C-alpha positions in Angstrom: 60.0 19.1 -5.1 62.3 16.8 -2.7 64.7 19.0 -2.8 62.5 22.4 -2.6 61.0 20.5 0.8 64.1 19.5 2.4 65.0 23.1 2.1 62.0 24.2 3.7 63.0 22.0 6.5 66.1 22.6 6.9 65.5 26.2 7.2 62.5 25.3 9.8 65.6 24.1 11.5 67.9 26.6 11.3 64.7 29.1 12.9 64.8 27.0 15.6 68.5 26.9 15.7 68.4 30.9 16.1 65.9 30.4 18.7 67.8 28.6 21.1 67.1 25.2 19.8 63.0 25.7 21.4 59.8 27.4 19.8 56.3 28.1 20.7 54.1 25.9 18.1 52.2 29.7 17.5 55.7 31.5 18.0 57.0 28.1 15.0 54.5 29.9 13.0 55.1 33.2 13.1 59.0 32.0 12.2 57.0 30.3 9.0 57.5 26.8 9.4 53.8 25.5 8.5 52.2 23.4 11.1 53.1 20.3 8.8 56.4 21.3 8.4 56.6 21.3 12.2 54.1 17.9 12.7 57.1 16.0 10.0 60.6 17.7 12.5 58.2 15.5 15.0 57.7 12.4 13.2 61.0 12.9 11.4 62.5 12.9 15.5 63.8 16.3 14.3 61.9 18.1 17.1 60.3 16.6 20.1 56.9 18.3 22.2 58.7 19.2 24.9 54.6 19.8 26.6 51.9 21.2 24.8 52.6 23.8 22.2 56.6 23.2 22.8 58.7 21.9 20.3 61.9 21.4 21.0 65.3 19.7 18.8 66.1 16.3 19.5 70.0 17.1 19.4 69.6 20.2 21.7 72.5 19.9 23.3 72.2 19.9 27.4 72.1 22.7 29.7 75.7 23.4 31.6 77.3 25.2 34.2 78.8 27.9 31.8 74.3 28.5 30.9 74.1 29.1 34.2 76.4 32.0 35.1 75.0 33.3 31.5 71.7 34.1 32.9 73.3 35.6 35.8 75.3 38.2 33.5 72.3 38.6 31.4 69.6 38.1 34.4 70.9 39.1 37.7 67.8 40.0 39.3 66.4 35.9 37.4 67.1 32.8 39.7 67.5 29.6 38.8 64.1 27.2 40.2 62.0 24.1 39.8 63.5 21.8 37.6 67.3 22.6 36.7 67.3 23.9 40.9 66.5 20.8 42.1 69.2 19.4 38.6 71.4 21.6 40.3 71.4 20.1 43.7 71.5 16.0 42.4 67.2 15.9 43.3 66.4 14.8 39.7 67.4 13.1 36.6 65.1 15.0 34.5 67.9 16.7 32.6 66.2 20.4 31.5 66.5 21.3 28.2 66.1 24.9 29.2 66.9 26.7 32.3 64.0 27.5 34.3 64.1 31.2 36.2 62.1 32.5 38.5 61.5 36.6 38.9 59.3 38.3 41.0 56.5 40.3 39.9 55.5 43.2 37.6 59.7 42.8 35.6 60.4 42.3 32.6 62.8 39.6 32.1 64.6 40.8 29.5 64.5 38.6 25.1 67.1 35.8 25.4 67.7 33.2 22.5 70.5 31.9 24.1 70.0 29.5 26.4 67.0 28.6 26.9 64.8 29.8 29.3 61.5 29.5 31.1 60.6 32.5 32.7 58.5 31.6 35.8 56.8 34.8 38.0 56.6 34.2 41.8 55.0 36.6 44.7 57.6 39.0 46.6 56.8 36.1 48.9 58.1 33.5 47.4 60.7 35.1 45.2 62.8 35.5 48.2 62.5 33.1 50.1 65.4 30.5 50.2 68.0 31.9 47.2 71.0 30.8 47.4 74.1 32.2 45.7 76.6 29.5 44.2 80.2 30.7 43.1 80.8 29.0 39.6 84.3 30.1 38.4 84.3 33.6 40.8 80.1 34.4 39.2 77.7 34.0 41.4 74.5 32.4 40.5 71.3 32.5 43.2 69.5 29.3 42.9 67.4 28.4 45.5 67.9 26.6 48.3 66.7 22.5 48.2 64.2 22.5 50.1 62.9 25.8 48.6 63.9 24.0 45.4 61.1 21.0 46.9 57.8 23.5 47.7 58.3 25.4 45.0 57.2 22.2 43.1 54.7 20.5 45.0 53.0 24.4 44.8 53.1 24.0 41.4 53.2 20.9 40.5 50.1 21.7 38.2 51.9 22.7 36.3 55.8 21.1 36.6 54.1 17.3 37.3 53.6 15.6 40.9 55.6 12.5 39.8 58.8 14.9 39.8 57.9 17.4 43.3 57.7 13.7 44.3 60.9 12.2 43.3 62.9 15.4 44.4 61.0 14.7 47.9 63.0 11.3 47.5 66.3 11.8 46.4 66.9 14.7 49.5 65.8 12.5 51.8 69.0 9.9 51.0 70.7 12.9 50.8 73.5 14.5 54.2 73.1 17.6 55.3 68.9 18.1 54.7 66.9 20.3 57.3 63.4 18.9 57.5 62.6 21.6 59.3 63.4 24.0 57.1 61.5 22.0 54.3 58.3 21.7 56.8 58.6 25.5 57.3 58.4 26.1 53.4 55.0 24.2 52.7 53.8 26.2 55.4 55.1 29.2 53.7 53.6 27.9 51.2 50.4 26.7 52.4 50.8 22.8 50.6 52.0 21.1 54.4 48.7 18.9 54.4 50.7 17.8 50.4 53.6 17.0 51.3 53.2 15.4 54.7 51.3 12.2 53.6 54.9 11.8 50.9 57.3 12.8 53.2 55.7 10.4 56.0 55.4 7.4 53.3 58.5 7.8 51.8 60.5 8.5 55.2 58.4 4.7 56.7 59.8 3.5 53.3 63.3 4.1 54.2 63.6 3.7 57.8 
């Protein structure tokens, strides 16, 4: 009986690996992983709950620069955004377990098994603004600028978490060559200037 249970668990782990180490609970069930097995894997520390309904293998490797290059080749219209962009710009210590990629609404992204990605649909206005192109061994990868990434996190704070946005702003203010005017311009365009300003004033005061 124990051997049978172990085989079932091993099969579930294999399914996770075939999907880049990350599955939504609905996807896991559709692939034949019983909810009970999913909870057992969680309780045993084999998978962890990243957010509601999303599980990942705990030994999933960190996202590396070459993964960004892979995504740029597979999804040339995608732009690295949010937490992944913050990590690239050294604005967060949170290690991404997937690559956040922005695409314009109505775009149908290709299915990607690896590296793991999380697709975000931006309006044309928010998609086009603040795109930077970075060279990785000759490959060009589109990543939103520091200022745009921070404002996107404040704009999508209910989805990303306000704590991450505040952490990014705090770290940004410690960096060199910052552009507060550009930050404010993005905030105005996103209509979150009233949300940003109190945090900006408080953090600027703390560092003065």
